[in-house]
N, C-alpha and C positions, 0 to 999 in steps of 0.2 A: 370585157373581163380578160385578165391575163390567163395564160395557160396554167400558172400555179394555182390560181383561184378555182380552176376547173379540175384540178387533180383531187382524187379521192380514193379511199380504200373501198373496194367492192369485190363481191363474189362474181366471177365471170364464168358463164357456162357456154360450152360449145356442144352442138349436136351434129351428127353426120350420118346420112343414110348410106349404108354399105352396099356396094354393087349397083349403084344407081345408073351408071353409064351403060353397063351391060343390060340392065333392065330396059332402058330406053331403046336399045338396039333390038331387043327381043320382043317387047310388048309395050309400045309407046303409051297406050291407054292405061295400062296397069301402072306404068311409071308416073303418069300424071295423077292418078288416083292416090298413089302412095305419097307423092309430094304434098297433095292437098290435105291428106290425113295428118301428115307430119306437121304442116303449118297450123292446122286447126287446133291440134292438141297442144302444141307449143304455146300458142296465143292464150288458150284457155287456162293452162296450169301455171304458166309464168305469171299471169295477172292474178290468179287465185292466191299465189304465195308472195304477192307484193313485189314482183319483179318487173322488168321492162325488157321487151324484145327490141334489141338494137337493129337487127336486120336478118333477113333470109338471103341466102346466096345459093340458088340452085338446089342442091341436095343437102344443105346444112343450115344452121342458124347460130346466132350469137345473142346471148341475153345477159342481163346484169341484175344483181340483187344487192340490197344493202346488208342482208343477213346471210351468212354462209349456211346457217341451219335451214333457213327458208329455201335456199338454193338446192340443198340436198333433198329436202322433202318434196319440193317441186319436181326435181329430176326423177325421184322414185315414182311419183304418180304418172309423169310423162312416159317413163320407160315401161311401166306396167300396161298402160293403155296402148302404147305402140306395139308391144309384144302381142297383146290380144288382137290387134289389127294386122299382125304379121308384117310389121314394118321394121326392117333390121337397122337399128340405130345404135350408135355408141355415143356416150356422153362423157365429157370431161369438165371438171370444175376446179378453179383455183381462186384463192383469196389474195389479192395484191393491188398495187397502185395502178390506177388507170387515169387517162386524161380524156375528158369529154371535149369534143370538138364538133359543134353542130349537133347532128343526130347520131354521130358515130363515137366510138371509143378507141383509144390507142394505148400503147404502153407495154412494158414487159409482162405485166399481169395478164394481158390478153394473149400474148405470145405463148406464155407457159400453159395457160388453159388449153389453147389449141393443140400444143404438143402432147399434153396429157391425154386429151381425147383420142389422139392418134395411136396411143398404146393399147386401147381397149379392143373389145370384140362386140359384135352385135348383141344387144341385150344387157350390156354392162354399164356401170357408172364408176368412173375413176376420179379420185380426188387427190389433191396435194396434201402434204403434211399440215400446212397452215389451215386448210379446211378441216382436216381430221381433228386438230386441236380444239376447234370450236364445237366439236360434237361430244366432248368429254362428259358433260353432264346430261346428255340426251340418251338415256338408257335404252330407248327403243331404236336408236340409230347405231347399228353395228358396222364395223369395217374389218377388212382383212388386209394386213400389211403385205405388199408385193415385193418391195425392195427399192433400191436406189437406181434411178434411171438417168442415163446421159441423153438429154433432149437436144434436138437440133437447135442451134443458135442460142442455147442457154449455157452460160459459162460453167455453172456448178451443177453437180448431180442433184436430182430432186427425188426425195422419198415419195412413193406413190402408194395409195391405198385403194381398195375396191369396196364399194358399198355392198354390204351383205344383208339383203332384205328379201322377203318372200317375193318371188316373181322376178327377181333381178339376177342375171347370170354373173358368175365370177369367171374372169378370164383365166386360162391356164397360167399358173404362176411361173415367172421366169426362174427356173430352177438354178440355184447357185451351183449345183453339183450335177450338171447335165450328164457327165460321163457315167454316172451310175445308171442312167437309163439306156446307155448305148452298149448293152451287153453283146449285141451282134457284131460290134467292132473290136472285140477282144481276141482275135485269133491267136495273137502271139503272147497274150498276157493272162489268159484264163488261169493257167497254172500258178502264176504269181499271186493273184488275188484270192482265188477260190480253192486252190490246192486240189484240183480234180473234181470239185463239185460244181454243178451248174448253178447259174445265178438264180434260177427258179428255186432250187433246193435251199439256197441261202435265204431267200425271202421266206420260205416256209419255216425256216429256223428262226426267223425274226432278226437276223443279224444285219440286214441291209434294208429293212422294210421302209423306214422313213425316207432314206436317201434315194432308193431305187424308184419310189413312186413320185419323187419330186414334189412332195407336198410340203410347202414351207411352213404350214401350220404344224406338221409333225416335227420338222427340224427346228423351227423357231416357235416354241410354245408362247402363249400370251404371257408377257412379262410386265404385269401392272404393279407387282409388289416386290420388286427387286430389293434385297436387303444387303446392307454392308455393315461391317463392324469395324469402325475406325479404331486405331490404336488408342487404348485407354489413356486418360490423363493421370499423371503422377503428381499428387498434391502433398506428398510426404516431405518434399524438400531434399530427398536423398537421391542423388543422381544414379547411384549404383543399383537402384530398384527400377530403373527404366525398363529393364528386360521383362518385368512383370506386366507392364503395360502392353508389350508386344505379345507376351504369352497369353494374356486374356483375349486379345483380338484373334490370335491364331486358333486357340482352342474353341472359342465360341463359333468362329467361322467354320471350322472343321465340323463341329457338331451339327450346326444348322444345315450344312451342305448335305448331310446324310438324309435329310428329308427330301425324298425323291422329286417332288413337284415344286419345291421351294427354290426360287432363283437367288443365289447368294454370290456376291462379288468375292472373288478369290482373295486370300490373304496377301498374295504377291502383289495384286493390284492395289490393295489398301495400303500396304507397307510403302508403296511407291509414291503415295500422295503426301502432300504437306499435312502437318497436324491440323485437326479440325478444332476450331474454337466453338464450343457448344453454345456460347452465349451470342455468337455472331450469326445472323441470318445469312449474310452474304457468304460467309465461310461454309455454312451448311449447303447453300445452293450451289456454290462452286464445286464442292465435293460431290454432290449429287449429279451435277452435269458431267463431270469428268469420269465418274464411275458408272453412271446409269442407275444409281440407287434411288429408290423412292423412300425407303425406311432406313434410318440410321440407328443402330444400337450404340448409344452413347454411354460411356462408363468412366469412372474415376475411382481412385482409392486414396485414402488418407491414413495417417498413422494414428492409432488409438492405443495409448499406453506405451509400454516399453517395447514390446515385441509383437504387437497385433496390428492388423490392417482392417479397415472398413471399406468395403466395395459398395458403390452406389451406381445403379444402372437404370436407364430408362430408354424409351424409343421415341425418336422425333421424325416428323416428316421433313425430308430434305428441302422441299419446295417452300414450306410455310413456317417451319420451326415449331409447328404444333406438336405437343406431346401426346403420343398415342396412349389411350386408356389401357394400361398394362401394369399390373401390380407386381413389381419385382422387389422383394424386400431387401434391405441392406444386409450384407453378408459380412460377418466378422471371422477372420482367419488368422492363423499364425503367420508372422512375417517369414518364418523359416520354411513354410510349405503352404503357399496360398492356392495351390492347384485344386484341392477339394472345394474351396469356396468358389473358384471360377467355374468348376463343373456344376456346382449348385445353381449358379446364375444361368448357365446353359440350359439346365433342366427346366427352369422357370420359363425361359424364352421358347424352348422347344415345345413345352406344353401349350403355349399360347398359339403357335403356328401349326402344330401337328395335330391330326385328328385320329392317330392310331399309334400303337406301340411301334417303336423303331429300333432297329439294331444300331448300337453305337459302340465303337471300340472302347475297351476298358481304359480307364485313366492311366497313363504311363506314370512311372515313378517321377517324382519331382526333379531329381537329379538328371534323369534322361531328358526331360522336357527342357530344363534349363540349358543343358548342353546343346540341344537342338536349336533353341532360340539363339544361342551364341553363334552357332554355325550359320544360321540365316543372316545374322548381323555381319558376319565376316565374308559372306558369299561373294560380294562384288569387289572386295578389297584384297582378300588374301585367301585364295582357294585352298592352299595347303593347310592353313589354320582351320578353315571350315571343315576340311576332311578329318582333321584330328578331333574336332568337336563331335562330328557325326559318329566316328568310331567309338568315342567315349560314350556317347548317348546309347548306342546299341549294346555296349558292354554293361551299362547301367540298367538297361531294360531291353531284353532281346525280343520283346513282343511289340515294340513301338514302330508301327508301319511307316510313319513319316520320315524317320531317320534313314531307314533302308531305301525308301523311294528317292530321297534327295541324294543319298550316297551313290545310287545307281545312275542318277542323272549326272552327277559330278564325274564319275568314271567315264561315262559315255562322252561327255563334253571334252574330256582329256584324251580321248582315243584309247582308253584302257578297257577294251571291250570284254576281255576275259574276266576282269574283276567286276565289271558291271553285271555280267551274266551270273557270276557267283553270288553277288549281292542279292539279286532277284531270286535265285534258287534258295538261298538261306532265308529270305523273307517268306517264301511260300512254305518252307518247312517249319518256320518258327511261329507263324501266325495262323490260327484256325478261323474260319468263318469270315473271310474278307467281304466287305460290303460291295455292292455293285460298282460304286465309284472307285473303290480301291482296285477291284478287278480290272476296270477300264484303264487305270493308270499303269498297272502291271503289263497289260496287253500292249499299251502304247510304248512302254520302255522296251519290251521284248521285240516288237516290230522294228523299232529303231536300231537295236543292237544287231539283229539278224538281217538287216537290209531289206525288210519287207516294206518298201516305201509306200505303196498304195494302201496297204493296211494301216501303216503309221498315220497316213493322212486321214484315213477314215476314222480312226480312233480320235485323232485331234479334232475332227469335226464334231464328234459326239460330245467331247468336252466343251467345245466352243458353242454348240447349240444349247447347252444349259443356260448360257447367258452371253449372247453375242457381243454385249457391250463391256464384258469383263476384259480389262486391258491385257492381263496376262494370257488368258485363254485365246483372246482375239489375235494377239501378236504371234503366239505359238502357231495358230492355224495359218497365219500368213506365211510363216517360215516353211511349214510343210507344203503349202500350196505351191510356193515358188521353187523350193529346193528339192522336194521329194517327187512331185508329179509335174512340174513345169507348167503350171496353169496360172499365168499372170492375170488373166481376167478375173478368175475366182479369187486370187490374192487381193485384187483391188476391190472386189465386192465385199470381202471381209473387212478390208481396210476402211471402206466408206462407212462402216457401222459406227465408227468412233471418229468424230471430227477432230482434226489436228488443232483447231482453235479451242477445243475444250480441254486441252492437255496443258499441264504445267511443266514446261521443259526444264525448269530450275530444279525440280525434285524427281523427275520421272526417268528412271533408268531404262525404260523400254521405248521412250519416245524417239531417240535417235535411230533405234532399230526399225521402228515403224516408217520413219522417213526414208531410211536406206532401202527397205523392201519395196515401199511404194514407188520410189524413184526407179529402181531396177525393173520393176514390173511394167511401168509405163515405157521404159526404154525397150523392153522386149516386144512391146506392142507398137514400137515406132511412134509413140505419142510424145514427141519431144516437148511440145508446149505444156502439157500436163506435168511432165517430168520437171521442167523449169519452175513451174509453180510450186511443186512439192519441195524442191531443193531450197526454196526461200525459208523453209521452216527449220533447217539445220541451224543450231546455235553457232555463235561466233567461234567457239572452241570445241573441237571434236576430239574425243578421247582415244580413238582407235583408227588404225590405217584403213580398215575395211570401209569406214564411212567416207573416205576420200575416193574410193573406187567408183561409186556412182557419179560423183562430181567429175572425175576424169572422163568417164564414158560420155557424160552429157556434154562436156566442153569439146571433146573430140568429135561428137556427132555434129556439132555446130562448126567444126573446123576452126575453132578459136584457140590458136596456139598461145596467145597471150594469156588467156584464162587458164589454160593447162599449166603454164609455167607458174602462174600466181597460186594455183591450188597446191602444186608441189612445194613451193616455198612456204606456204602456210603450214603444210604437213611437217616440213623440216623444223619449223619453229615450235609447233604444238606437241608433236609426238615425243613421248619420253625416250624412246629408243631413237637416238639421233641419226641412225643409219637406215631405218626402215622406210623412210620416204623414197629411197633410191629406186625401189621396185616400181614406183609410180611412173618413172620415165619409161620403163619397159612396158608397163600396162598401156601407156599412151601409144607406144609404137604398135602394139598389137591392135589397139582400137583403130588406128589409122590403116592397118593392114586389112581389117575387116571392111573398111570403107574404100579399099583399093586406092588409097592415097599414098603412093610410093614415096613421094617427096618427104612427107612428114614421118613415114616409117623410118627412113634413113636418118632423119634429124634426131628422133628420139631413141633409136637404137644406139646411135653414137653417143648421145647424152648418157645412156645407161652404162656403156662401157667406160666412159670418162668418170661417172659417179662412183663406180666400183673400183676405179683405178686399175683396171685390167686384171684384177685378181681372179683366180680360178673359182668361179661361182656359177651355178646353174643359170642364173639370170643373165650373166655375161655371155655364157655359151649360147644361150637362146638369142641374145642380141646379135651376135656374129652371124647366126643362122638367118635372122631377118635381113641382115645386110647382104646376104648371099655369099659370105665368106665361109664356105662350108669346111674347108680344110682346117681353118683356124678354130672353128666351132668344134670339130671332131677332136682336136688336140685338147681343148678344155674338157670335153666330155670324157675323154680317156683318163684324164687325171681324176675326175670326179668318180668314175666307175671303179678305178683302182682303189680309191678310198672307201667306197661302199659298193661292192659288186652286186648287191641285191636291190639297188635303187631302180625300181621298175620304170619310172618316168624317164630317167636318164638313159637307160638302155633303149627305151622306145624312141626317144628323140634322136639319139645317135643313129639308130636304124633308119629313121626317116631320111636323115641326111645321106646315109649310104645309098639308099634307094634313089634319091635325087641325083646322086653321082653315077648311077648306073650299076652299083655294086649290089645286085639283087640277092646274091647268095649270102652276103653278110646280113642283109635285112631278114632273110629267111631264118638264118641261124639265131638272130636276135629274138624272133618270134618264138622259136623253140626254147631259148633260154628263159624267156619270160614265163612260158608255160611251166617250166620246172621250178619256178619261184612261187607258185601258188601257195596260199596259206589262208587260214581262217581270218575273217574280219578284214578282208581287203576291199570289199564293196565294189567289185567289178573293175578294179584298177588294171589287172592283167588284160582282160579282153578289150578294155577301152584303148590301152596303148597298142595292143595288137591291131585293132581296127585302124588306128592312125597310120600304122606302118603299111598295112594292106592297101590302104587308099593311096599312099605315096607310091606304091608299086603298080597302081592302076587296076587293082583287083577290088572293084566296087562291091560286088556281091558278098565277098568274104568280109569286107569292112562292115557292111550293114549287118551281117550275121553276128559279128563280134560286138557291135554296138548294142544290138538286141540282147545279147548275152550279158553285157555289162549292166544294162538296166535290170535284168532279172536277178543279177547278183547284188543289186543294191546301190549301184552308182547313182549319185545325186547330181542335181543340176546347179552346181556352183557356178560362180560368175566367170570362170575361165574354161568351162567345159562345153561340149556339144555346140550349140549355136553361137557360143562365144569363143570357139576354138578356130583360129585361122587355118589350121591344117585340115579342117573338115569343110572348108568353104565350098568345095565342088559338090558337096552333098546337100547344101541348104535348100535347093529347089527340088530335090528328089522326093516324090510322094511317099515312098516307103520310109525315108529318113524322118519325114514329118510325123508319120504314124509312130515310129519308134520313140521319138522324143516327147510324146504325149501319152505315157503309159496308162493313164487312168481313163482314157476315152474308149 
């Protein structure tokens, strides 16, 4: 028989006695009795559940079953009996392809099962997601999701579950947010996060309970009935009424989200998807896979008479297209104000899913809601226009939360922090009785505005935990993980909750951002191969210069100057601003400086100067600095500072050069000058630049103190700061520096 004919799908189970080697050394007779008990119970219960013992190997065993369900039931009986006999064993099971050769089995399925078993503890049973899927209809077989694991010699991360049965131990779950457990390591940042309160006091207040205890079941509640409300279908034939389709999706999503235990895909994620064809099963399934939704609220509206609309709504299972037994009557409304009808649909749906009375914000005026939907539509195309619509919406209804919230977000993104602060203050004065979800949003916005980065990340995690597969909340949590608290591993754990293969890059405005963040996170972890794999998901055309940043860093890490040049030429062709690509030459020079490759530093610094045609620009001044042409660099900075005497980064960089030239008094004066330029909403810019100057003067302790201060004032971990700043390279191996740049630990 050929190997192909001996290939089959099978459930593979590994067992392993923990501590067996030490047991042999301490009590050989006990070790032998333990091994004999292990072998006896394996043989008995593998056979009882129609399995086959492939082999025993010292302190472990390998077995195979035709049924994953039988494998799990067998493992439960084995583990219970072994625990009664005080034999410390861990068990791992995977469903995959195996190759039978003689009396043995081989293949990737065997390797994965072995690696899964190694993640467990004595008394536990761990299974792969493929096995877990086979247990869906086995009501008595419960599991707990542990997370995505990078297994040795397995190319992709694997989701792992623990069997949750009486007598079976659950391993300590790999806490995505370990830093919340490490309160003893917060000597410098206690004030930043808890404002003088102890972590214990916060737990008592319930503010960090689920995260501090590291219980993923608190953080990721069971999500078996995730709901999404796709944009409604407009059957009127009147394109100008398309906004009503979005309005219906947004309002119903908003209302269902107020049901505390009900997981609902955010409107932002739904809006990002291609329209769903309610008659196409593949369209429903694709939408379900990409959003994580199980139930889809499908709706449409048609014209009835001259000025009326008829809404039709039902709920379908995304996986099967089956219509859920839910009686939502058709609703007839005026074409001039359909919002009361949409609200009536919401109430029917809410009554189906909710078991108690719930607070729901009052329905805004139709004009305010229409302006808000127009702002959402303009958001990614014309932010000025979006701002006009939001201000109009607030003018039309001063109690409409969503318009204030989006306006504050807009101001924050634009760096207009005073206006963002005022928008939130007006919101709190104008609206009474905010829901818990609304309060969380306000807390997140305020933390971001005031530079409370650890708190901002914590609030983003709370939103994310409501539905980890929500594209909008998931991507936002990635941003905060990487840029607010510099935790690339946690960024990637969040990233792995949504497969890139499930996303439609043709319609997804967040997809490029996810690839960008994932790429940068892997590079921060020096995982170049994974970064290269993620980079392949970038589309052929990239809309923004920032997406080229990760590609340049990756190409530089490989010392591939040909690829660096190709990326820059691609940016030159694709970017609307035909001059913005020039900065990428300088970025390449900095990347090579971080790699101590002086040859390529000089090549790309000179290319920068040539691209800018020697004009007085901060980038050109920095390029001269990289070339070691300090006097020329100072000349450029003098021009720039004369044009803007309050530009802190230019003052700081000029001071660094003066320090390198030995002019320490000039550097000291610059530090004092920067101190006098302090202002609100600078987010640690002054102490960060002062730290760079102190380090260039050889004052390491003062530099570290200033970096610590910069973090406390809200400095974020952008791709050009801290561990990406060549002027801080002498600190990279400093233990205190490593503590400072991970503020949430």
